[in-house]
TIBA-953803 format. One record per residue (C-alpha): chain; residue in one letter; residue number from 1; x, y, z negated. Coordinates in Angstrom, 3 decimals. Example, Ala and Ser with C-alpha at 12.3 -4.5 7.8 and 13.67 -1.06 7.14 Angstrom:
BEGIN
['A' 'A' 1 [12.300 -4.500 -7.800]]
['A' 'S' 2 [13.670 -1.060 -7.140]]
# end
This chain:
BEGIN
['A' 'M' 1 [111.190 -85.611 10.783]]
['A' 'E' 2 [111.530 -81.903 9.982]]
['A' 'F' 3 [109.610 -80.171 7.912]]
['A' 'I' 4 [108.555 -76.314 8.060]]
['A' 'G' 5 [106.561 -73.631 6.985]]
['A' 'Y' 6 [103.376 -72.828 8.444]]
['A' 'N' 7 [102.744 -70.190 10.589]]
['A' 'A' 8 [100.282 -68.744 12.847]]
['A' 'A' 9 [102.097 -70.089 15.865]]
['A' 'H' 10 [101.066 -73.544 14.951]]
['A' 'F' 11 [97.569 -72.542 14.646]]
['A' 'N' 12 [96.140 -74.393 17.691]]
['A' 'E' 13 [98.469 -77.752 17.560]]
['A' 'C' 14 [97.428 -77.927 13.685]]
['A' 'V' 15 [92.915 -77.218 14.776]]
['A' 'T' 16 [93.894 -80.125 17.924]]
['A' 'L' 17 [95.639 -82.670 14.568]]
['A' 'F' 18 [92.677 -82.026 12.852]]
['A' 'E' 19 [90.006 -82.840 15.656]]
['A' 'Q' 20 [92.213 -85.959 16.397]]
['A' 'N' 21 [91.674 -87.131 12.881]]
['A' 'C' 22 [87.848 -86.435 12.813]]
['A' 'P' 23 [85.409 -88.141 12.316]]
['A' 'S' 24 [88.097 -90.991 11.199]]
['A' 'Y' 25 [89.162 -88.963 7.564]]
['A' 'F' 26 [86.940 -85.669 7.755]]
['A' 'A' 27 [83.758 -84.597 8.314]]
['A' 'E' 28 [82.618 -82.736 11.160]]
['A' 'N' 29 [81.687 -79.961 8.701]]
['A' 'E' 30 [84.935 -79.510 7.416]]
['A' 'R' 31 [86.301 -78.458 11.077]]
['A' 'E' 32 [85.236 -74.716 9.942]]
['A' 'D' 33 [86.860 -75.170 6.474]]
['A' 'Y' 34 [90.312 -76.037 7.823]]
['A' 'I' 35 [90.115 -73.495 10.226]]
['A' 'R' 36 [89.556 -70.597 8.008]]
['A' 'F' 37 [92.225 -71.953 5.682]]
['A' 'L' 38 [94.527 -71.875 8.571]]
['A' 'Q' 39 [93.270 -68.253 8.931]]
['A' 'T' 40 [93.228 -67.035 5.465]]
['A' 'E' 41 [95.077 -69.233 2.653]]
['A' 'P' 42 [98.661 -70.825 4.191]]
['A' 'E' 43 [101.669 -68.899 3.422]]
['A' 'P' 44 [105.090 -70.709 4.639]]
['A' 'S' 45 [106.161 -71.625 0.745]]
['A' 'G' 46 [102.354 -73.477 0.629]]
['A' 'Y' 47 [101.350 -75.588 3.820]]
['A' 'F' 48 [103.847 -77.522 6.045]]
['A' 'V' 49 [103.996 -79.264 9.314]]
['A' 'G' 50 [105.813 -82.276 10.574]]
['A' 'V' 51 [107.655 -81.819 13.409]]
['A' 'I' 52 [109.602 -84.462 15.528]]
['A' 'E' 53 [111.556 -83.556 18.818]]
['A' 'N' 54 [109.627 -80.146 18.905]]
['A' 'Q' 55 [106.012 -82.133 19.017]]
['A' 'L' 56 [104.242 -80.706 15.604]]
['A' 'V' 57 [102.900 -84.621 14.623]]
['A' 'S' 58 [101.402 -83.620 10.822]]
['A' 'A' 59 [100.329 -81.180 8.343]]
['A' 'F' 60 [99.658 -80.954 4.663]]
['A' 'G' 61 [99.885 -78.603 1.921]]
['A' 'V' 62 [100.628 -78.156 -1.997]]
['A' 'S' 63 [99.827 -75.484 -3.832]]
['A' 'N' 64 [100.511 -75.199 -8.099]]
['A' 'T' 65 [98.434 -73.520 -11.002]]
['A' 'P' 66 [101.852 -73.549 -13.132]]
['A' 'E' 67 [99.773 -72.374 -16.005]]
['A' 'T' 68 [98.255 -76.691 -15.910]]
['A' 'K' 69 [101.255 -78.029 -14.820]]
['A' 'R' 70 [98.756 -79.390 -11.647]]
['A' 'A' 71 [99.362 -79.146 -8.598]]
['A' 'R' 72 [97.528 -79.989 -5.657]]
['A' 'L' 73 [97.556 -81.556 -1.997]]
['A' 'S' 74 [95.764 -80.119 0.307]]
['A' 'W' 75 [94.800 -81.005 4.193]]
['A' 'I' 76 [97.079 -83.659 4.604]]
['A' 'L' 77 [96.664 -84.681 8.414]]
['A' 'V' 78 [99.126 -87.343 11.138]]
['A' 'S' 79 [98.741 -87.521 14.527]]
['A' 'P' 80 [97.258 -90.803 15.403]]
['A' 'S' 81 [99.807 -91.356 18.244]]
['A' 'K' 82 [102.740 -91.268 15.507]]
['A' 'K' 83 [100.768 -93.987 12.823]]
['A' 'G' 84 [102.790 -96.477 11.437]]
['A' 'L' 85 [106.201 -94.393 12.102]]
['A' 'G' 86 [106.631 -93.651 8.197]]
['A' 'I' 87 [105.175 -90.199 8.498]]
['A' 'G' 88 [102.704 -90.166 5.745]]
['A' 'N' 89 [105.214 -91.655 3.730]]
['A' 'K' 90 [107.745 -88.961 4.213]]
['A' 'M' 91 [104.944 -86.357 3.795]]
['A' 'M' 92 [103.810 -87.863 0.337]]
['A' 'T' 93 [107.352 -88.075 -0.987]]
['A' 'R' 94 [108.324 -84.408 0.006]]
['A' 'A' 95 [104.491 -83.207 -1.687]]
['A' 'Q' 96 [106.151 -84.869 -4.946]]
['A' 'I' 97 [108.979 -82.890 -4.831]]
['A' 'I' 98 [107.363 -79.546 -4.186]]
['A' 'A' 99 [104.935 -80.400 -7.135]]
['A' 'Q' 100 [107.730 -81.292 -8.885]]
['A' 'E' 101 [109.737 -78.542 -7.831]]
['A' 'K' 102 [106.630 -75.978 -8.730]]
['A' 'G' 103 [106.980 -77.193 -12.302]]
['A' 'A' 104 [103.579 -79.458 -11.871]]
['A' 'T' 105 [103.743 -82.988 -13.815]]
['A' 'V' 106 [100.135 -84.018 -11.598]]
['A' 'L' 107 [99.562 -83.963 -8.116]]
['A' 'D' 108 [95.712 -83.441 -7.516]]
['A' 'I' 109 [93.989 -84.966 -4.617]]
['A' 'A' 110 [90.937 -84.548 -3.476]]
['A' 'A' 111 [90.217 -87.436 -0.751]]
['A' 'S' 112 [87.501 -89.208 1.515]]
['A' 'H' 113 [86.948 -92.636 0.550]]
['A' 'L' 114 [88.453 -94.064 4.353]]
['A' 'S' 115 [91.860 -92.027 2.804]]
['A' 'A' 116 [92.050 -93.130 -0.764]]
['A' 'P' 117 [93.751 -96.536 0.233]]
['A' 'F' 118 [96.778 -94.168 1.515]]
['A' 'F' 119 [96.861 -92.153 -1.760]]
['A' 'K' 120 [96.072 -95.485 -4.001]]
['A' 'A' 121 [99.043 -97.024 -2.567]]
['A' 'F' 122 [101.442 -93.925 -4.053]]
['A' 'G' 123 [100.327 -94.364 -7.668]]
['A' 'A' 124 [97.067 -92.218 -7.031]]
['A' 'Q' 125 [94.644 -93.278 -9.862]]
['A' 'E' 126 [90.465 -92.250 -9.033]]
['A' 'R' 127 [89.042 -89.632 -10.999]]
['A' 'Q' 128 [85.611 -89.327 -9.823]]
['A' 'N' 129 [83.875 -90.515 -6.794]]
['A' 'I' 130 [80.871 -88.140 -5.136]]
['A' 'P' 131 [79.109 -90.075 -2.436]]
['A' 'H' 132 [78.362 -87.904 0.500]]
['A' 'G' 133 [80.847 -85.119 -0.592]]
['A' 'W' 134 [81.978 -84.221 1.879]]
['A' 'G' 135 [79.196 -84.799 3.973]]
['A' 'I' 136 [76.863 -87.609 4.989]]
['A' 'D' 137 [78.801 -91.047 4.502]]
['A' 'M' 138 [81.868 -88.983 4.203]]
['A' 'H' 139 [82.135 -89.816 0.031]]
['A' 'R' 140 [84.711 -87.730 -1.967]]
['A' 'V' 141 [87.381 -89.452 -4.089]]
['A' 'D' 142 [89.289 -87.075 -6.748]]
['A' 'M' 143 [92.521 -89.040 -7.516]]
['A' 'E' 144 [95.449 -87.912 -9.421]]
['A' 'I' 145 [99.522 -88.914 -9.239]]
['A' 'T' 146 [101.042 -88.068 -12.504]]
['A' 'F' 147 [104.762 -88.401 -12.686]]
['A' 'E' 148 [107.581 -87.384 -14.939]]
['A' 'R' 149 [109.858 -84.180 -13.498]]
['A' 'D' 150 [112.420 -85.726 -11.318]]
['A' 'K' 151 [110.872 -89.536 -11.218]]
['A' 'I' 152 [109.820 -90.214 -7.959]]
# end
């Protein structure tokens, strides 16, 4: 598996990846937010796609706020056909390394109640739970992973 910086050529594959994960992990109404994000936000150093044998199988973003020493994980997606291959573990490890390289000591995660158990397995602690925060029956769970620099 190779992680490379997102670029516009990945747009359609990323949207397809989102749709494959909806409504299992994302609310339907988040689709437009994701499209807007892909069209306006990502830069090669902040959003990544995971590729296996020239096939896009995952995507995730890490942005940071240096003043607060916090980074944010965003739009983490894995192809349902590739679940169980350790891709999520590789993304989380890579995300924590990127956050640390940017000087962060905390990685913030805005999850759903469906994805929160995945993040909890990596030491994420719940900070807030907002019923229907992502849409009807899709509860928002704000989490954070605190780590010491160079201690993953």
